C-alpha positions in Angstrom: 120.1 93.7 105.4 123.4 95.3 105.8 122.0 98.9 106.7 119.6 97.1 109.3 122.7 95.4 110.9 124.3 98.8 110.7 121.6 100.4 112.5 121.2 97.8 115.3 125.3 97.3 115.9 125.6 100.9 116.6 127.2 101.4 120.2 124.1 102.3 122.8 124.4 104.0 126.3 120.8 103.1 127.5 118.8 104.8 130.4 116.6 101.9 130.6 117.2 98.9 128.6 114.3 97.1 129.6 111.9 99.3 127.9 112.3 97.6 124.6 114.3 94.4 124.0 116.6 93.7 120.9 114.0 91.8 118.6 111.4 94.6 119.0 114.1 97.1 118.0 115.1 94.9 115.1 111.4 94.8 113.9 110.7 98.5 114.8 114.0 99.5 112.5 112.8 97.0 109.9 109.3 98.7 109.5 110.5 102.4 109.3 112.9 101.0 107.0 110.3 99.6 104.7 108.4 103.2 105.0 111.7 104.9 103.9 112.4 102.5 101.3 109.0 102.8 99.6 109.3 106.7 99.7 106.2 107.0 101.9 105.5 110.9 102.3 105.4 112.4 105.6 107.2 112.4 109.1 107.9 110.0 112.0 106.2 110.3 115.3 106.2 108.4 118.6 103.6 108.7 121.2 104.9 107.6 124.5 108.6 108.1 124.0 109.5 108.0 127.7 113.3 108.4 128.2 114.1 107.8 124.5 115.0 103.9 124.2 112.9 103.5 120.8 113.4 107.1 120.0 116.9 106.7 119.5 116.4 103.5 116.9 114.0 105.7 115.0 116.5 108.6 115.0 119.2 106.0 114.0 117.2 104.8 111.3 116.7 108.2 109.8 120.0 108.9 109.8 121.1 105.6 108.2 118.9 106.9 105.2 120.0 110.4 105.2 116.4 111.2 105.4 115.4 114.8 106.0 112.1 113.5 107.7 111.4 115.0 111.1 111.0 112.8 114.2 108.6 114.1 116.6 108.0 112.7 120.2 105.3 113.1 122.6 104.9 112.0 126.3 103.3 113.5 129.2 106.2 112.9 131.3 104.1 112.6 134.1 103.8 108.6 134.0 100.8 106.5 133.2 97.4 108.1 133.1 94.4 107.2 135.0 93.4 103.4 134.5 90.6 102.6 131.8 88.2 100.0 133.2 89.7 97.4 131.5 93.0 98.0 133.3 91.7 98.0 137.0 93.2 94.9 138.2 96.2 95.0 135.9 98.7 96.1 138.7 99.7 99.2 137.3 99.0 102.6 138.8 98.8 106.3 137.4 101.9 108.1 137.4 104.2 104.9 137.0 107.1 105.6 134.7 107.2 109.4 135.3 110.4 110.8 133.7 111.2 114.4 132.3 112.2 115.9 129.0 115.8 116.5 130.4 116.4 112.9 130.6 115.2 112.1 127.4 117.4 115.0 125.8 120.3 113.9 127.7 120.0 110.4 126.3 120.2 111.5 122.9 123.1 113.6 123.6 125.1 110.9 125.4 124.4 108.8 122.2 125.6 111.4 119.9 122.3 111.8 118.5 120.5 115.0 117.5 117.3 115.0 119.8 113.8 114.8 118.5 111.2 117.5 118.1 109.4 117.0 121.7 106.2 118.0 122.7 105.0 117.5 126.6 101.4 116.6 127.3 98.4 114.0 127.2 97.9 112.5 124.1 94.1 113.9 123.8 95.4 117.5 124.3 98.0 117.0 121.3 97.7 120.1 118.8 100.7 120.0 117.2 101.4 117.1 114.7 103.0 117.0 111.2 100.5 117.8 108.4 101.2 114.1 107.2 102.8 111.1 108.8 104.6 108.2 107.4 105.3 106.3 110.5 103.6 106.4 114.1 104.8 104.3 117.0 102.4 104.3 119.8 103.7 103.0 123.1 101.2 104.5 125.4 100.5 101.3 127.6 97.0 102.1 128.7 93.7 102.2 126.6 93.2 105.8 126.8 96.6 106.7 125.5 96.5 104.4 122.7 92.7 105.4 121.6 93.7 109.1 121.9 97.1 108.5 120.1 95.2 106.7 117.2 92.4 109.4 117.4 95.2 112.1 116.6 97.5 110.1 113.9 95.1 108.0 111.9 93.6 110.8 109.8 97.3 112.2 109.0 98.8 108.7 107.9 99.9 108.8 104.5 98.9 106.1 101.9 101.2 103.1 102.6 102.4 104.8 106.2 102.8 102.0 109.2 101.5 102.5 112.6 103.2 100.2 115.2 101.9 99.4 118.6 104.0 98.4 121.5 102.6 96.1 124.3 100.1 94.8 121.8 98.5 91.5 123.4 100.4 91.9 126.7 98.3 90.1 129.7 98.9 93.2 132.1 98.3 95.9 129.7 95.0 94.6 128.1 94.0 98.1 127.0 96.5 98.4 124.1 94.7 95.7 122.1 91.3 96.6 123.1 91.9 100.4 122.1 92.9 99.2 118.8 89.9 96.8 118.2 87.7 99.7 119.6 89.2 102.5 117.2 89.0 100.0 114.2 85.4 99.1 115.0 84.2 102.6 115.7 85.8 104.2 112.6 84.9 101.0 110.5 88.7 100.7 109.5 89.6 97.5 107.7 93.4 97.4 107.9 94.3 95.0 110.4 97.3 94.9 112.7 99.6 91.9 112.7 102.3 90.7 114.6 105.7 91.6 113.9 107.3 90.2 117.3 106.2 89.6 120.6 104.0 92.4 122.1 104.9 94.5 118.8 102.3 94.7 116.4 102.0 96.8 113.0 99.2 98.2 110.6 99.6 99.3 107.0 97.3 102.1 106.2 96.1 102.4 102.8 97.4 100.7 99.3 100.3 101.5 97.2 100.4 100.9 93.4 102.5 97.4 93.0 105.4 97.7 90.4 104.8 93.9 90.2 101.3 92.1 89.8 99.8 92.0 93.3 98.3 89.0 94.9 94.4 88.7 94.7 92.3 87.8 97.5 88.6 87.4 98.3 86.4 91.1 98.3 86.4 90.6 101.9 90.3 90.7 102.5 92.0 94.0 102.5 95.4 93.5 100.6 98.1 95.9 101.0 99.8 96.1 97.8 103.4 97.2 96.7 106.9 95.9 97.5 106.9 95.3 101.1 109.4 93.3 102.9 107.8 93.6 106.3 108.0 89.8 106.8 105.4 89.3 109.2 102.8 91.5 107.1 103.6 89.6 104.3 103.3 86.2 106.0 100.0 87.5 107.5 98.6 88.4 104.2 99.6 85.2 102.5 98.5 82.8 105.2 95.1 84.6 105.1 94.9 84.5 101.1 95.9 80.5 101.2 93.3 79.9 103.7 90.6 81.9 101.5 91.7 80.2 98.5 91.3 76.5 100.1 87.9 77.3 101.9 86.4 79.0 98.8 85.2 82.1 100.9 
């Protein structure tokens, strides 16, 4: 907890403070911290970095752990892509949130942070990703960005890695939740995203060998084992397990 507070209390000079709120920052840092504490192999990626407000939190967390993991960020820097059918009446327009690589780099330098490894382009065209990923933050806003992002990172996720989605469940950005649901269905993925805080959901990939006895559940329930302090995920697992036990499913 001291390390978490240390990361969150660092002085920050924002470019766009409205991109991610304080509670979302806390949960993002908490989720990455769990991966680092657990020793999950792989690097950290963010798809949809914009001007770098959330990217800075990922960097500060890696710094606090003296981690040698690399931070890779990806963005078109051309703003939002064309709308999917489910987003036609959401009020957003392609090209919104256009920025530049230079603004992102300056944001890091102004905050005395080492800039990440930056890749420019649409997510569907990504060719350079780490061989293994321990943590992925997907903040693409639209259906195609989230689906394309998952299509790129999912097969590279390490056992015990975490994918976090921003804007999940947001009424004016329905493509995020739909893209996750469609990708899981198409690829027969049993791991379920759970709510960390408002509009921020996380999904743990794979099972880790527990150092203490794992909670048992019904055969239909995917249980993520290991020592995870990710509060919302633990609550969701406990709740589903209790419900299954009571109903006898």
